[in-house]
C-alpha positions in Angstrom: 10.0 48.6 -53.4 13.4 47.1 -54.1 14.4 50.2 -51.6 12.2 48.7 -48.8 13.3 45.4 -49.5 16.9 46.4 -49.0 15.4 48.4 -45.5 13.8 45.3 -44.5 16.8 43.0 -45.0 19.0 45.2 -43.0 16.0 45.1 -39.9 16.3 41.8 -39.8 19.6 41.3 -40.1 20.3 44.0 -37.4 18.2 41.7 -35.2 19.9 38.5 -35.9 22.7 40.0 -34.2 20.8 40.6 -31.2 21.3 37.4 -29.0 19.3 38.0 -25.5 19.9 35.2 -22.7 17.4 35.1 -19.6 19.0 34.4 -16.3 16.8 34.3 -13.0 17.5 38.1 -11.9 17.6 39.5 -15.3 18.1 39.0 -19.5 21.9 40.0 -20.9 21.8 41.6 -24.4 24.9 40.7 -26.6 25.2 42.3 -30.3 27.3 40.3 -32.9 28.7 38.0 -29.4 30.0 41.9 -27.6 28.3 42.1 -24.3 25.9 45.6 -24.9 23.4 45.7 -21.9 21.5 43.9 -19.3 18.2 44.4 -18.5 18.1 43.8 -14.4 14.3 43.0 -13.3 15.3 42.1 -9.4 17.3 43.6 -6.7 16.6 47.0 -6.6 12.8 49.2 -6.7 12.8 49.1 -10.3 13.9 47.4 -13.1 16.7 48.8 -14.6 19.1 48.8 -17.5 22.9 48.1 -16.5 25.9 48.2 -17.3 25.5 50.0 -20.8 28.1 49.2 -22.9 28.6 51.8 -26.0 30.9 52.2 -29.2 34.9 51.4 -28.1 33.3 49.3 -25.4 33.5 52.5 -23.1 30.6 52.2 -20.4 28.1 54.9 -21.2 26.2 55.2 -17.5 27.8 55.0 -14.1 28.3 52.3 -12.4 27.3 53.8 -8.4 25.5 52.3 -6.4 25.2 49.5 -7.9 28.9 49.3 -8.0 30.9 51.5 -4.9 33.9 53.3 -4.9 35.0 53.5 -8.6 37.2 56.6 -9.4 35.5 60.0 -10.8 31.5 58.9 -9.6 29.8 60.6 -7.0 28.1 59.5 -4.7 24.8 61.0 -4.8 21.3 60.2 -5.7 21.3 56.1 -5.4 18.3 56.0 -7.1 19.4 57.4 -10.3 20.5 53.4 -11.4 21.6 53.1 -14.9 18.9 53.9 -16.9 15.3 53.3 -15.7 11.5 54.4 -16.1 9.9 55.8 -12.9 7.8 58.8 -11.3 7.7 60.4 -7.9 4.0 60.9 -7.9 1.9 58.1 -9.0 -1.7 58.5 -7.1 0.7 60.0 -4.6 3.2 57.6 -4.6 6.9 57.6 -4.7 8.5 55.6 -7.6 11.5 57.7 -8.9 12.9 58.1 -4.8 13.5 55.2 -3.0 13.5 56.1 0.3 11.1 59.0 2.2 11.9 62.3 1.1 12.7 64.9 3.5 10.5 67.7 2.0 8.0 65.0 1.2 4.8 63.7 3.7 4.7 61.0 0.3 5.9 56.9 1.2 7.9 55.2 -1.8 6.7 51.8 -3.7 8.4 49.6 -5.9 7.6 48.2 -9.6 7.9 44.6 -9.9 7.9 42.8 -12.8 5.2 39.9 -13.6 6.0 38.4 -16.9 8.7 38.2 -19.7 9.1 37.4 -23.2 11.9 37.5 -25.1 11.1 38.1 -28.5 14.2 38.4 -31.0 15.9 41.1 -30.5 12.8 42.4 -28.1 12.6 41.8 -24.2 8.4 42.1 -23.9 7.4 42.5 -19.8 4.5 43.1 -17.9 5.1 45.4 -14.5 3.1 46.2 -11.1 3.3 49.9 -9.8 2.9 49.1 -5.7 2.7 51.0 -3.2 4.0 50.0 0.5 1.8 48.0 1.3 1.4 46.1 -1.6 -1.4 47.4 -3.1 -1.4 47.6 -7.0 -2.0 51.1 -8.2 -1.4 50.7 -12.2 0.2 47.9 -14.0 2.6 48.8 -17.2 3.9 46.8 -20.4 7.1 47.6 -21.6 8.4 46.1 -25.6 12.3 47.1 -24.9 14.2 46.5 -28.5 18.3 46.8 -29.0 19.5 47.1 -32.7 22.4 49.4 -33.7 22.7 52.1 -36.7 25.4 53.5 -38.7 27.1 55.3 -35.7 26.3 53.4 -32.8 24.2 51.0 -31.1 20.9 52.0 -29.5 17.8 50.9 -27.2 14.1 51.3 -28.3 11.9 51.9 -24.6 8.4 51.7 -25.0 6.4 52.0 -22.1 2.2 51.6 -21.5 0.6 52.8 -18.5 -2.2 50.9 -17.8 -4.9 52.2 -15.3 -6.4 48.8 -14.8 -7.0 49.1 -10.6 -8.9 52.3 -11.1 -8.1 56.1 -12.0 -4.3 56.9 -12.0 -2.6 60.3 -12.0 0.7 61.3 -12.4 1.3 64.4 -10.7 3.1 67.0 -11.5 6.2 67.0 -10.2 10.2 67.4 -12.2 11.1 63.8 -10.4 10.8 61.7 -13.6 10.3 60.0 -15.3 12.7 58.1 -18.6 16.1 58.7 -17.3 19.5 58.0 -17.5 22.3 58.7 -15.4 25.8 58.9 -17.4 29.3 58.1 -17.7 30.8 60.9 -15.3 32.9 62.2 -18.1 29.7 62.8 -20.0 28.9 65.2 -17.2 29.0 69.1 -18.0 30.7 70.1 -14.6 32.6 67.9 -12.3 31.8 67.9 -8.4 34.8 67.2 -6.4 33.0 67.3 -2.9 31.3 64.0 -3.9 33.7 62.4 -6.0 34.0 63.9 -9.5 37.0 65.1 -10.6 36.4 65.6 -14.0 33.8 65.8 -16.5 34.5 66.7 -19.9 31.2 66.6 -21.8 28.7 68.7 -23.8 25.1 69.4 -24.5 22.8 70.4 -26.5 19.0 69.8 -27.8 17.2 69.9 -31.0 16.1 73.1 -30.3 20.1 74.5 -29.9 19.5 75.2 -26.3 23.4 74.2 -24.9 24.3 72.5 -21.8 22.7 73.3 -17.7 19.9 75.7 -20.0 18.5 72.6 -21.3 17.1 71.6 -18.2 13.1 72.9 -18.3 13.0 72.9 -21.6 11.2 71.2 -24.9 12.6 69.2 -27.0 12.4 66.5 -29.5 15.9 65.1 -28.0 18.6 65.6 -26.2 22.4 64.5 -26.8 25.5 64.6 -24.7 28.9 63.4 -25.6 32.7 63.6 -24.6 35.9 62.6 -25.3 36.8 59.5 -23.3 39.5 56.9 -23.5 40.6 59.0 -26.4 37.4 58.5 -28.4 34.5 60.5 -28.9 31.2 59.3 -27.8 27.8 60.2 -26.9 24.6 59.3 -26.1 21.2 61.1 -27.3 17.6 60.1 -25.9 14.8 60.7 -28.3 11.0 61.7 -27.5 8.4 59.9 -30.0 6.2 62.5 -31.9 3.3 60.4 -30.9 4.0 60.1 -27.3 1.3 62.7 -25.2 2.8 66.1 -25.0 5.4 66.0 -27.5 7.8 67.6 -27.1 8.7 66.7 -23.7 10.0 68.3 -21.0 13.6 67.2 -20.0 14.9 67.0 -16.4 18.5 67.2 -17.7 21.5 68.2 -15.6 24.9 69.3 -15.7 26.1 66.4 -13.5 24.6 63.5 -15.8 20.8 63.0 -14.9 19.1 63.5 -18.4 15.1 62.2 -17.7 12.5 63.4 -20.3 8.9 64.3 -18.1 6.2 65.5 -19.8 4.3 66.0 -16.3 6.9 68.2 -14.4 5.6 71.8 -15.6 5.1 73.7 -12.8 8.6 73.0 -11.6 9.5 73.4 -15.5 7.4 76.2 -16.7 6.8 77.6 -13.0 2.8 77.2 -13.9 0.4 76.9 -10.6 1.1 73.5 -9.2 -1.0 70.6 -10.6 -0.7 71.9 -13.8 1.3 69.1 -15.3 -0.7 66.2 -13.9 -2.1 63.5 -16.1 -5.0 61.4 -15.0 -5.5 58.1 -16.8 -9.2 57.1 -16.5 -10.0 53.7 -15.4 -9.7 50.9 -18.2 -7.5 53.7 -20.4 -3.9 53.4 -20.8 -1.3 55.7 -22.4 1.9 54.7 -24.3 5.5 56.4 -24.4 8.3 55.3 -26.7 11.8 56.6 -26.6 15.1 56.1 -28.1 18.6 55.8 -26.5 21.6 56.2 -29.5 25.0 55.5 -27.7 27.1 57.2 -30.6 30.1 57.0 -31.9 31.2 61.3 -32.5 29.5 64.7 -31.3 25.9 65.7 -32.3 27.1 66.5 -35.4 29.3 64.2 -36.8 26.6 61.4 -35.5 23.8 63.3 -37.7 21.9 63.3 -34.3 19.1 65.7 -36.3 19.1 62.7 -39.3 19.4 59.6 -36.3 16.0 61.3 -34.9 13.8 62.5 -38.2 14.9 58.7 -39.5 13.8 56.9 -36.4 10.9 59.0 -35.7 8.8 58.0 -39.2 
C-alpha cells in the first residue's frame, strides 16, 4: 500500500508539471516550464505533433515540410509530418498520402478535429475522417497524455476508431499508421541527393532485430538513438499488449520513418492482398495505445525493455 501511495504521488506530481495551453490552431505543451511539443489541429490534412523537444533541448522530429531549407533535412515524403496517426486505405480513401499516388486510384481524404478538451496533462479530442467530397467515413476519439519518466519525456497516444457511419475497413497496405519522422541525425543512412548529408542513428526492436532489417517485422517496441550535439538521445515507440494484432508490424525505414502498422500484412509478410484488412462493423469501435518515449542514452542505458514492461502494465 505504501508503495502504491508513492507511485500515486509521483503520477500526480508529474501531471502537475505539465501545462497545456490551447490556441486557435493548436495546444501548446510545457513540462516544468519548458516547451515540449505542440498538438497542431489546423493547417494540415490531419492533426500532428510538431515540434517535439527531447532531452537537452534537442528536437526529436524533422522540420520539413512545416519549415523548409533546414540544413541536413531531406525533401521527401511531405506527408511525413513529425508525429501523426493516419492510414492510407480507409474504405478505399487515402489518408496517409495527402495527394493522389502515382500508382493508386485512391483519392486523399482529411481528418478534421471536431472538439477538444484539456484535462490536466491530457488532450481529449474527437475527429472526423472524411473523403475528398466531405463525406464522413468514420470518427475517432483521442486521448494524448504527456509526462516524464526517469529517462525522458513521453507522449501516450490512445486512439479509438468508431464505425459510426456504417462499416469501415482499414485496408491491407504498408502505408500506415501511428508514425513519426525523426530528427535527420537519427536516420540509419544518409541521402545526399535529397539533402541529408549526415546520419548517425542506430536502431533495434524488442526481438533483437537491428537496423533496416526491422522493416516489416513484428515487435513490442522499436528504438532509434544517435549522438546529437554531444549527447546521445533516442526515441522508442511502444505497442501496447492489448492492441489488436499485438505485437504490431513496423513500417520502420532507415531514413527516419517509424510507424506501427497492424494492417499491412500483405506487404510485410508477402501474403495475399487483403490479408491484413481490418473490418470494424457498424456501431463498433477498436482502440490502439502507443507511447513515444524521448530518452537519454542508448537502448541499454535507457533501459527501454524495462520502460516498456512498466508502461505495458
